[in-house]
N, C-alpha and C positions, 0 to 999 in steps of 0.2 A: 101518751109519751112513747109507748112502744110502737105505735103507728108511725110517729114522726121518724124514729130511729130506723125503722124498717124501710121507709120511703127513701131516707138519706142514703143508706147503704146500697139500695138497689140502683140509685142514680150514679153512685161513685163506682161501684164494683159490679162486674158482670161475671158471675161464677157459674161455670158449666160443669156438668157431671164428669166430663172428661178430665177435669182438674185444671183447665185453662183459666187464668185470671186476667181480666182486662181492667186497666186503670185509665180513665178518660176515654174509654171506648167500649161499646157494647158488642163489638165483633172482634175479639182478639184473634190474632193469627193462629191458625190450627197448629202450626209448628212450634209455637211459643207457649211455655208454661205461664209466663208473665208478659203481658203486652201493655206497655205504658205509652200513651199517646197524649201529646200536648203541642200547641203551637206557640206557647209563651213561657214554658218552664222546661227544665231539664231534669236529668236523673242525678241525684247526689249520692255518691257512695260514701262509706265511712271514711272520715279523716282521722289520721293519727300520726304520732311521731315515729321516728325510726325505731326507737327502743320499744315502743308499743307494738310495732309491726313484728319485730323480731321476737317479741314476747308471746305472740299468738301460739297457743299449744296445738301442735299437729294441724297446721293450716291445710285445708283441702286443696287438691290440685286444681288450678284455675281460679283460686280465691283472688278477688280484686279489692284493693284499697287505694286511698290517695294519701301519700306521705306528704306532710306539710312542713317538714324541716329537713336540714341537710340537703341531699339531692332530691328536691321535691319532684312529684309526678305520680302518675298512676303505676302501681306495682301489681304484678300478678305472680302467683306461684306456679312456675313451670315445672317444679319438681313434684315430689310426693309428700304426703303428710310427715313421713318419717325423715325425709331428706329434702327439705324445702330448697327451692332455687328461685329466689325472687328476682324478677326482671323489671327494669324501669321502662315502661312503654313510652315515656316522654323523652328518653335520651336518644339522640340521633347518632348513636354509636353501636357497633355490634357488641353484644354481650354474650354471644355464644356462636359456635361455628354454624355455617349455613351449608346445607346439603342441596346442591342445585338439581340433583336427581336426573342428570342427563339433559337438563334444559339450558337454554341460553340466557345470559344477562344481556338484554337487548333494549335499544332505545325505542323501538317501535313494536315490540312483541313478536317480530318475525325471527326466522332462524338466521340471525346475523348478530354480530356483536362479540361477546366474550363467551368462550366455551371452556368449561373447567373439567379436567379429568385428573385422576390421581397421579398420572405420570407426566402431566404438563398442561399448558394453557394454549388454547387456540384463539387467535383474533381474526374474525372473519371466516373461520374454518373450524369444523369439528374433527379434522384430520390432525391428530396429535402424535408426533413421532419423536419429539424432544421436549425440553422444558418450556420452550416458547416457539410457537408456530404462527406465522403471519401470512395472510393471503391478501393480494391486491384486490381492491374493490373494482378496478377497471384497468385495462391495458395502459401502462405508462404512469399510473397513479403512484403516489408516494406510499412507501411502506412505513417509514419512520421519519420524524422531523425532530431535530435537536435545537433547542432555544437557549440563548444565554440568560444570565440572571435578570436582564431587563425585559425578557420576553420576545427578543428579536430572533427570528429563525436564522440559524447559521449553517446547518448541514441537514441534508436529507438523504434517504436511501430509496431506491426504487429498482424494479426489474424492467430492463429494456430488451425485449426479444430474448429473454432468458439470462441476460448479463446483469450482474449486480452492479449498480451505479451508486457510488458514494460521491455526492456532489456538493459543492459550495452553494448554499441556498441563494446567494446573491451574485454568483459568478458562473463559471463554466461547469458543464457536466464532466463526469468521469475523472474527478480528482483521483479516484481509485476505482478500478473496474476489475471484476472477476468473472471470466467467461465460464460457461458450463463445462468446458474441457479442462479447466484449471489454470488457463493462462491469465496472468495478472497484468493489468495496464495501469500506468501512472500518467495521467493527462490524456489518455486515449481509451476508447472503448473497443478498439480493434487490435489487441496485441497479437502478434504472429509467432510468439515464442513464449516460454514460461514467464518471462518478464519483458514487457515492452514499455518504453518511456518516450513520450513526446515532449519536445521542448515547448515552452510557452513562447509567445511572440517575443518577449524579452526575458532572459533568465537562463539559468544553467540547468543541465540535466541532473547532475549530482554535485553535492558540495561536501567537503570534509572539514570538520570543525574540531577545535580543542575541547576536551571534556570540561575544563574548568571555566572558561570564559565564553564558550560557544562561538569563538572567533573563527570564521572560515579561513582556512589556510590553503586549500586546494579546491579546484572545481573542474568539472567536466562539462563541456558545452559543444554545440554544433556551430561551426563557422560557415556562414553563407548557406546554411541549411543542408550541407552535404559533407563537410569535413569535421573530423573529431579532434577537438582541441582540449588537451589536458594542461591546465594552466595553474601557476602559482598565484593565488588571488592577491591582487593589489601589487604584484611585483612584475610578472611578465606572462604573456600568453605563449603558447607553442613550446612549453617545456618538452612536451611530446605531442607531435602533430601527425595525424593519420589523414592523408589526403585521399579524396575520392579518386580511385584508380590504383591505389596500392602503395604510393610513395610514402615513406616515413621520414619525418623531420624531427631533429632534436635541436631545440632553440632555433627552429626554422619553420615558419608558417607557409613557406612556398617551396617544398622539396621537389626536386626535378629528377631525382634518382630513387632507386629502391630504398636506400638509406642516405639521407642528406643531413650532415652534421655541420652546424655552424659553431666553430670553436675547436679547441684542441681535444685530442683523444688520448687518454691514458689507460693502459691496460697492464695486467700482470699475466704471466704465463706465456704461452706460445701463440703468436698471431700468424696464422697461415695466410699469406697473401699470394700463394702460388708462384713464388720466386723461382725462375729458371734461367740458366745460362746457355746461350747459343754462340757457336764459334764457326769461323770459316778460314781455311788456309789458302795462301796464294804463293806462287813462285815468282821471284824477282830476278830478271836477267842481269848479268854483269853490267854495271854502270847504268842500270835502268831504274825505273820507279813507277809510281802509279797511285791512284785513289781507289780505296777499297772500302765497301760498306756492307753492313749486315743489319737487318731490322728485326723487330719483335713481332711475333705472330699476332693475328687478329684477336682481340679480346684481352691483350696485355699491353702494358705501357713500359717504355724504356726508363729504367732507374739508374743505369750506369753502363759502362763499357770500357774498352781499352784495346791494346794491340801492340805488336812489335815483332822482332826477329824470333823465330822459333828455334830453340836449341834442343836438339834431339840427338842422343848418342854421344859420340866423341865431340867435346867442345871445339867450336870453330871460331874463327875471328868474327867479331860482330862488326859488320860493315854497313848495317842498316841504320839510316838516319830517319827518325820520325819528325816530320815538320808539323803535323797536326793529328790530334787524337781527341775526338769529341763528338757531340751530337751533329748530325748532318744539318747543314744550314737550310736545306730545303724540305726536310722532313725530320721533325724532332723525335720520331719513333725509330730512327736509324742511327747507328754509330758509324762515323767516318774516320778512316785512317789514311793519312797521306805520308808516303815513305819514299826513300831513294836508296839504291844499292851502290855504295861507293867502292865495292870490291870487284875483283876480277873473276868471281865465280857466282853461280846461281845461289840465291839465298831464299829461304822460305819464311814468310811472315804469316801471322795469324791475327785476325780481328774478332773480338767477341762483344756480346751485349748481355746485360743483365735485365731481365724482364719480370714484371709482376702484374698481378691483377689489381691494379690501382688506376685511378683516374688522374 
């Protein structure tokens, strides 16, 4: 009987002086204290309940069991006997913090992917200068893509020659652009000032809405791609119109002067129109007469005038008869005076004009 037992044990176990034990193998691995080999059976560790696991007195660090109730799975003690920390190896969730130790979380094992540092995260880069740092994978490639709740891409960001491009994923680029120098573009990637706006093929540059209903009340647009039109939305264009060339229109989309207003003007205070009065005196012979005119200087317009006998010093008999006093029929910027002297002595008449810088 002893011979049979001895032969059986020698077939099943191979025990070496070094303390290595082989089960199912006569050549246990030198690095293993116990080497179990089988092509039809597995290794079964102790099964127990959660309460039984928690009841183990001073479980060794690395102790392994299989829990068969509650959250089932393989559990091992990652703590110490005095402070156990049981981790479920079968749970696909993090149960403790991970120290990446300066390594990458990478899809291919290369130095690419996600790089973690205490002061921030790098995506595609280990250069971390803020909480989030993203590097393009290639020139013109997308940095970020934003999808709606159905999974459809709506927006993306990318760097184009150093300019940040925020683009409609299904439309045109540069919905918003920020150049390296700080210039911001809306609808353009080439702003030439701190803020540059490009009009769409149809649409306004700016719109102004009510807070409550978001109803657009005013808008700013380009007319014929060159004139600036400030309009009351749904009411009238050209409330203020800046024409290419410098002419300004108010309620006028075709100004021809520096300021061209269609409609009445009301003002308070003093309106300086450069009003001036010019006069000229003439001497009329006894029983004589004549036509006398005076005009407004260049750059001014006639707004009034008059004339008659000039009374200076001792009053004299008024023998001057005025037959016409009004704008010259051949030039409306001149005032004309037609008079006759019915007396027997020389008389002096004066004709004057009132001029202003008006059109």
